[in-house]
C-alpha positions as CSV (number, residue, x, y, z in Angstrom):
1,M,-32.5,-43.5,204.6
2,I,-29.6,-41.5,206.2
3,F,-30.3,-43.6,209.6
4,R,-30.2,-46.9,207.6
5,A,-27.1,-46.0,205.7
6,R,-25.3,-45.1,209.0
7,Q,-26.4,-48.2,210.4
8,L,-25.0,-50.5,207.7
9,E,-21.9,-48.7,207.6
10,N,-21.3,-49.6,211.3
11,R,-21.9,-52.9,210.7
12,K,-19.3,-52.9,208.1
13,I,-17.0,-51.3,210.5
14,G,-17.7,-53.6,213.4
15,F,-17.2,-56.7,211.0
16,V,-13.6,-54.9,209.7
17,R,-12.8,-54.6,213.4
18,M,-14.0,-58.1,214.3
19,K,-11.7,-59.6,211.4
20,I,-8.6,-57.5,212.7
21,I,-9.1,-58.6,216.5
22,V,-9.6,-62.3,215.1
23,S,-6.6,-62.2,213.2
24,F,-4.6,-60.7,215.9
25,L,-5.4,-63.4,218.4
26,I,-4.4,-66.0,215.9
27,A,-1.5,-64.3,215.3
28,T,-0.4,-64.0,218.7
29,A,-1.3,-67.7,219.5
30,L,0.9,-68.9,216.8
31,N,3.8,-66.4,218.0
32,A,3.1,-67.6,221.4
33,A,3.7,-71.3,220.3
34,G,7.1,-70.3,218.3
35,A,8.3,-68.3,221.4
36,T,7.9,-71.3,223.8
37,L,10.4,-73.4,221.9
38,N,13.9,-72.9,223.6
39,T,15.4,-72.3,220.0
40,A,18.9,-71.2,221.7
41,Q,18.9,-74.8,223.2
42,I,18.3,-76.3,219.7
43,D,20.9,-74.6,218.3
44,Q,23.3,-75.4,221.0
45,L,22.4,-79.2,221.0
46,T,22.5,-79.4,217.1
47,G,25.5,-77.1,216.7
48,L,23.6,-75.5,214.0
49,K,21.6,-72.1,213.7
50,G,18.1,-72.4,212.7
51,K,15.1,-70.1,211.6
52,L,12.1,-69.5,213.4
53,N,8.7,-69.2,211.4
54,E,6.6,-67.4,213.9
55,K,3.5,-67.7,211.4
56,E,3.6,-71.5,211.9
57,G,5.6,-71.9,215.2
58,A,8.2,-74.1,213.8
59,Y,11.9,-73.6,214.2
60,K,14.2,-75.3,211.1
61,I,17.8,-76.3,211.1
62,S,19.4,-77.4,207.5
63,F,22.6,-77.6,205.7
64,T,23.4,-78.5,202.2
65,R,25.3,-81.7,201.2
66,E,28.4,-80.1,199.3
67,D,31.3,-82.4,200.5
68,I,30.8,-84.3,197.3
69,A,30.0,-83.3,193.9
70,V,26.7,-84.7,192.4
71,S,25.6,-84.8,188.6
72,V,22.2,-85.4,187.4
73,D,21.9,-86.4,183.8
74,G,25.3,-85.1,183.3
75,W,24.6,-81.8,184.9
76,K,26.9,-81.0,188.1
77,I,23.6,-79.8,190.2
78,P,24.5,-77.0,192.8
79,A,22.9,-78.1,196.3
80,F,20.5,-75.2,196.3
81,M,18.8,-77.7,193.7
82,G,17.7,-80.2,196.0
83,L,20.6,-81.5,198.4
84,S,19.3,-79.9,201.8
85,T,19.1,-81.8,204.8
86,W,16.9,-80.3,207.5
87,A,14.9,-80.8,210.7
88,A,12.3,-78.7,211.9
89,F,10.8,-78.5,215.6
90,T,7.6,-77.7,217.0
91,K,5.7,-77.6,220.2
92,A,4.2,-81.3,220.5
93,T,0.9,-82.0,222.0
94,H,1.9,-84.8,224.4
95,S,5.4,-83.8,224.7
96,E,7.8,-80.8,224.9
97,V,8.7,-80.9,221.2
98,M,8.2,-82.6,217.9
99,V,10.6,-83.0,215.0
100,M,10.2,-83.8,211.1
101,G,13.1,-84.0,208.7
102,D,14.7,-85.0,205.4
103,T,18.2,-86.3,205.5
104,V,20.4,-86.4,202.3
105,L,22.3,-89.6,202.2
106,Y,24.7,-91.5,199.5
107,E,23.7,-95.0,199.2
108,D,26.4,-96.2,201.6
109,E,25.6,-93.9,204.4
110,V,21.9,-95.0,204.5
111,N,21.8,-98.0,206.9
112,L,24.0,-96.5,209.2
113,A,22.1,-93.5,209.3
114,M,19.0,-95.4,209.7
115,F,20.4,-97.5,212.6
116,V,21.6,-94.4,214.5
117,A,18.2,-92.8,214.3
118,L,16.2,-95.7,215.3
119,E,18.8,-96.4,218.2
120,S,18.4,-93.0,219.2
121,G,14.4,-93.0,219.3
122,L,13.8,-91.4,215.9
123,S,11.3,-92.9,213.7
124,V,12.2,-93.5,209.9
125,T,9.0,-92.8,207.8
126,A,10.5,-92.7,204.2
127,L,13.6,-93.6,202.1
128,H,13.6,-92.9,198.5
129,N,15.5,-91.2,195.6
130,H,14.5,-87.7,194.4
131,F,16.7,-88.0,190.7
132,F,17.4,-90.2,187.8
133,F,20.9,-90.8,186.6
134,D,22.3,-89.3,189.8
135,H,26.2,-90.1,190.3
136,P,26.7,-90.6,193.0
137,R,23.4,-92.0,193.9
138,V,21.3,-90.1,196.3
139,F,18.9,-91.0,198.7
140,F,16.7,-89.1,200.9
141,M,15.5,-90.3,204.4
142,H,12.8,-88.8,206.3
143,I,12.8,-88.9,210.2
144,E,10.2,-87.9,213.0
145,G,9.8,-88.2,216.7
146,E,8.5,-86.7,219.9
147,G,9.9,-85.8,223.4
148,T,12.2,-83.4,225.4
149,I,14.1,-80.8,223.0
150,E,17.5,-82.4,225.0
151,H,16.5,-85.8,223.6
152,I,15.3,-85.0,220.2
153,A,17.7,-82.3,219.2
154,S,20.8,-84.4,220.6
155,S,19.2,-87.4,218.6
156,V,19.3,-85.2,215.1
157,R,22.9,-84.2,216.1
158,L,24.3,-87.8,216.6
159,L,22.6,-88.6,213.3
160,Y,24.6,-85.8,211.5
161,D,27.6,-86.3,213.2
162,K,27.8,-90.3,212.6
163,V,27.2,-89.6,209.1
164,R,29.8,-86.8,208.8
165,E,32.5,-89.4,210.6
166,F,31.8,-92.1,208.4
167,R,32.1,-89.9,204.9
168,T,35.3,-88.4,206.8
169,A,36.8,-91.7,207.1
170,H,35.6,-92.8,203.6
171,P,35.6,-89.8,201.5
172,M,34.5,-91.5,198.4
173,P,30.8,-93.6,198.3
174,A,30.9,-97.0,197.7
175,D,29.5,-98.6,194.9
176,S,28.8,-102.0,196.1
177,F,27.9,-103.9,199.6
178,L,31.6,-104.9,199.5
179,K,30.4,-108.8,200.0
180,P,31.7,-112.0,198.4
181,A,30.5,-112.6,194.9
182,L,27.4,-115.0,194.7
183,P,27.8,-118.3,192.9
184,D,26.8,-118.5,189.4
185,V,24.2,-121.3,190.2
186,N,21.6,-121.1,192.7
187,T,21.7,-124.0,195.0
188,I,19.2,-123.0,198.4
189,T,18.0,-126.0,200.4
190,A,14.4,-125.5,201.0
191,D,13.5,-127.6,204.1
192,P,15.8,-125.6,206.7
193,L,13.9,-122.4,205.5
194,N,10.6,-124.0,205.4
195,K,11.0,-125.0,209.0
196,I,12.1,-121.7,210.0
197,F,9.0,-119.9,208.3
198,H,6.5,-122.8,209.2
199,I,5.3,-123.0,205.5
200,S,6.7,-124.5,202.3
201,G,8.0,-121.7,200.1
202,E,7.9,-121.5,196.4
203,L,10.7,-123.3,194.7
204,N,12.4,-121.9,191.5
205,K,15.8,-123.1,189.7
206,G,17.5,-123.6,193.3
207,M,15.9,-120.4,194.8
208,I,12.9,-120.1,197.0
209,K,10.5,-117.5,198.2
210,F,7.9,-116.9,201.1
211,T,4.9,-114.9,201.1
212,F,2.7,-113.6,203.7
213,G,-0.4,-111.9,203.3
214,H,-1.7,-108.6,204.9
215,P,-5.6,-108.4,204.8
216,A,-6.6,-104.7,204.2
217,K,-9.4,-102.7,202.5
218,M,-9.4,-100.3,199.9
219,H,-12.4,-98.4,198.7
220,G,-14.5,-100.7,200.5
221,V,-13.1,-103.8,198.9
222,S,-10.9,-106.3,200.5
223,I,-7.7,-107.0,199.5
224,D,-5.0,-109.2,200.1
225,S,-1.9,-111.0,199.1
226,T,-2.6,-111.6,195.3
227,M,-3.7,-107.8,195.2
228,G,-0.3,-107.0,196.5
229,V,-0.6,-106.7,200.2
230,N,2.1,-108.9,201.1
231,T,5.3,-109.7,202.7
232,W,7.8,-111.6,200.9
233,A,11.4,-112.9,201.2
234,A,13.2,-114.6,198.3
235,F,16.6,-116.4,198.8
236,A,19.2,-117.3,196.1
237,G,22.8,-118.1,196.1
238,S,24.0,-121.0,198.3
239,D,23.3,-122.3,201.8
240,E,26.6,-120.5,203.1
241,N,26.8,-117.8,200.6
242,A,23.3,-116.5,200.1
243,V,21.1,-113.2,199.3
244,V,17.7,-112.2,200.6
245,D,15.8,-109.5,199.2
246,G,12.1,-108.6,199.4
247,D,9.2,-106.4,200.7
248,F,7.7,-105.9,204.2
249,A,3.9,-104.6,204.1
250,V,3.3,-103.4,207.5
251,T,1.1,-100.8,209.3
252,E,1.9,-97.3,210.5
253,N,2.5,-98.7,214.0
254,E,4.4,-101.6,213.1
255,L,7.0,-99.7,210.8
256,R,9.6,-98.6,213.3
257,A,9.7,-101.9,215.4
258,T,10.3,-104.0,212.2
259,L,12.9,-101.7,210.5
260,K,14.6,-101.8,213.9
261,S,14.5,-105.5,214.0
262,L,16.2,-105.9,210.5
263,R,18.8,-103.2,210.9
264,E,19.6,-104.8,214.2
265,A,20.3,-107.9,212.1
266,G,22.3,-106.1,209.6
267,I,19.6,-106.6,206.7
268,N,19.8,-103.3,204.6
269,I,16.8,-101.1,203.9
270,V,16.6,-99.6,200.2
271,A,13.3,-98.0,200.2
272,I,10.4,-97.1,202.5
273,H,7.0,-95.9,200.7
274,S,3.5,-96.6,199.9
275,H,2.0,-98.7,197.0
276,M,-1.8,-97.6,197.6
277,I,-4.0,-94.7,198.4
278,G,-7.2,-94.9,200.6
279,E,-6.4,-98.3,201.9
280,E,-7.5,-99.3,205.6
281,P,-5.4,-99.6,207.6
282,R,-2.6,-97.5,205.9
283,I,-0.1,-100.0,204.6
284,I,3.6,-98.8,204.6
285,F,5.8,-100.9,202.4
286,F,9.8,-101.3,202.9
287,H,12.2,-103.1,200.6
288,Y,15.3,-104.7,201.9
289,W,18.4,-106.5,200.8
290,G,20.6,-108.8,203.1
291,R,23.9,-111.0,202.8
292,G,24.9,-113.9,204.7
293,S,24.1,-117.5,205.0
294,A,20.4,-118.8,204.3
295,Q,19.3,-119.6,207.6
296,S,20.4,-116.8,209.5
297,L,18.9,-114.6,207.1
298,A,16.0,-116.7,207.2
299,Q,16.0,-116.3,211.1
300,S,16.1,-112.5,211.0
301,I,13.4,-112.0,208.6
302,E,11.3,-114.5,210.6
303,K,11.9,-112.6,213.9
304,A,10.7,-109.4,212.3
305,L,7.3,-111.2,211.1
306,P,5.1,-111.4,214.2
307,A,4.8,-107.7,214.2
308,A,4.2,-107.5,210.5
309,A,2.8,-110.5,208.9
310,G,-0.8,-111.7,208.5
311,T,-1.4,-115.1,207.1
312,P,1.1,-117.2,205.0
313,A,0.0,-116.7,201.3
314,K,-0.3,-119.8,199.0
315,P,2.9,-120.3,196.8
316,H,2.2,-118.9,193.4
317,A,3.9,-118.7,189.9
318,D,4.4,-114.8,190.4
319,V,8.1,-113.9,189.8
320,R,9.1,-110.3,191.1
C-alpha cells in the first residue's frame, strides 16, 4: 500500500512539473515573439510611445481625442470613455509585421482619413458609430495591414498626421458636405445612365435606381438580390446637380479595391459593416454618398462594379 501511494504521489509531482515546463515554454515563445518586434523603431516612426503585451506578443500605441469636446446624450464624455485611437503591431506570418487599429474621427475627417489609409497601403475594414446623440458626431474607422515595420508604422503615422493637419486648419467639424443645394424637383434623365450601367433602372418621380445582385449562401440556403445581397445606386436631383447614394455588397477580397476606386472618384463612404452572419462567401456592405453630375457619378459607380457586382437585378418596387 505504501509503495502504491508513493507511485501515485510521484505521478502527481511529475504531472505538475510537466505543466510548469509547458507553461514556461509557451511563455518563452510568446515573450520571444514580442521581443523580436523592434518597438523602438515603431515609437520613432509613429511618434508615439507604445506598450508591449509580452503574453500576446503585441505592441500597442494609442492616444485620446481631446482636441474637441464631445457630448453624448447631453453629457460631456471624457476621452477615457471610448475616444481612443490605437494601433497594435505583432509579428506577421508572411511579412515582418501586422497592424490592426481603430481611429477616432469626426464626420468631416472620415473620407480624408480613408483616402490616406488606402493610398498608403493600409486596408479599411469597418466604419461605424459607437454612440447615439453625440455632438459633434464621432465615427470609428478600423484599419489593418501587413508589411515591413518601416512601411506599416510610417503609414499609420501619415494617417494620424493628415487628420491632425486637417483639424488644425478647420478647428470646428463641418456639419455638411458644403455642396450646392439640390433642386426641389427631381429630373434625372434615365437613358444616359441606363447606357452606362447596361441595364434599365427603376424610375420613380424623376429619380432612378440600379440594383445588382451578389449570389451567396447562408445556412445552406441560396440567397441573392431580393434577400438583400445586392449593390444598388439611386440618383436624384438634376442631370448637372445630382446626388447618388447606395450600398455595395462585396466579398472581403473585393472590399479594399472597391473602396479605393470610389474614394479616388470623390465618392464619400459613410459606413462599412456586415448585414448577416454565417453567409458564404462572407459579404461586407458599405454605404456611400456622392455629389456631382449624374453621368460622372454613374461612371464612377460603374467603374467600381466589375470587382464587386454579380448579375443585374430586375427592377422592383422596393424603396430603400
